[in-house]
PLY file of the C-alpha trace (Angstrom):
ply
format ascii 1.0
element vertex 89
property float x
property float y
property float z
element edge 88
property int vertex1
property int vertex2
end_header
-22.95 -88.40 136.58
-22.78 -86.49 139.89
-24.75 -87.52 142.80
-27.29 -84.75 143.58
-27.97 -84.12 147.23
-31.42 -83.05 148.16
-30.76 -79.84 149.91
-34.42 -78.99 150.53
-35.01 -78.37 154.23
-37.91 -80.01 155.86
-40.06 -77.42 157.58
-42.31 -78.01 160.53
-45.81 -77.23 159.37
-46.86 -76.35 162.97
-44.58 -73.33 162.93
-45.27 -69.91 161.42
-42.44 -69.05 159.04
-41.08 -65.53 158.26
-38.40 -63.93 156.23
-38.27 -66.47 153.43
-38.28 -69.39 155.85
-35.30 -68.04 157.86
-37.27 -67.41 161.08
-39.99 -69.41 162.65
-42.39 -68.86 165.59
-44.66 -71.47 167.30
-48.31 -70.28 167.34
-48.32 -70.48 171.14
-45.82 -67.60 171.17
-48.27 -65.29 169.36
-50.36 -62.89 171.55
-52.20 -61.20 168.68
-52.04 -60.26 165.01
-52.76 -56.82 163.54
-53.45 -56.13 159.90
-51.28 -53.52 158.29
-52.50 -52.87 154.70
-51.30 -56.03 152.80
-49.12 -57.13 155.67
-49.62 -58.68 159.09
-47.82 -57.72 162.36
-47.29 -60.52 164.85
-47.01 -59.41 168.44
-45.20 -62.09 170.43
-45.08 -62.84 174.14
-41.50 -61.73 174.20
-42.55 -58.28 173.08
-41.02 -58.77 169.71
-43.11 -57.71 166.59
-42.68 -59.51 163.27
-44.01 -58.26 159.94
-45.25 -60.82 157.46
-45.90 -60.18 153.81
-49.30 -61.91 153.70
-52.73 -60.60 154.63
-54.30 -61.49 157.94
-56.91 -63.59 156.12
-54.19 -66.04 155.15
-53.03 -66.39 158.75
-56.56 -66.53 160.00
-57.27 -69.55 157.80
-54.00 -71.22 158.91
-54.45 -70.58 162.67
-58.19 -71.40 162.73
-57.22 -75.08 162.09
-54.97 -75.01 165.07
-57.61 -73.49 167.30
-57.33 -70.88 170.02
-57.42 -67.81 167.76
-60.46 -65.60 167.12
-60.98 -62.47 165.07
-62.28 -59.75 167.34
-62.57 -57.07 164.68
-61.60 -56.41 161.15
-57.92 -55.77 161.94
-57.20 -57.97 165.00
-56.80 -61.69 165.36
-56.39 -62.65 169.10
-54.94 -65.69 170.79
-57.73 -66.76 173.22
-55.47 -68.86 175.61
-53.30 -65.84 176.01
-56.07 -63.80 177.55
-58.03 -66.52 179.25
-60.86 -66.73 176.77
-60.40 -70.45 176.22
-62.58 -70.90 179.38
-65.55 -69.48 177.66
-65.24 -70.99 174.23
0 1
1 2
2 3
3 4
4 5
5 6
6 7
7 8
8 9
9 10
10 11
11 12
12 13
13 14
14 15
15 16
16 17
17 18
18 19
19 20
20 21
21 22
22 23
23 24
24 25
25 26
26 27
27 28
28 29
29 30
30 31
31 32
32 33
33 34
34 35
35 36
36 37
37 38
38 39
39 40
40 41
41 42
42 43
43 44
44 45
45 46
46 47
47 48
48 49
49 50
50 51
51 52
52 53
53 54
54 55
55 56
56 57
57 58
58 59
59 60
60 61
61 62
62 63
63 64
64 65
65 66
66 67
67 68
68 69
69 70
70 71
71 72
72 73
73 74
74 75
75 76
76 77
77 78
78 79
79 80
80 81
81 82
82 83
83 84
84 85
85 86
86 87
87 88
């Protein structure tokens, strides 16, 4: 009998994963999210834009538990610390 090696990677649940878990981003790197039909665009501090194949509602639920994100309209989820709104919340 062969020894089977558990090749399953352990993923950090704090990170946001993209591209079939090949790329990850920490929520602190996100400036805002924009909905794009059934996809979500992540706009990062670095200026990079990532496209995710889940709706913004999915990410809103995930990020609301981490705090610091608020939905300012139907199509935008904003990082409050990024613009200084954390002082008022």
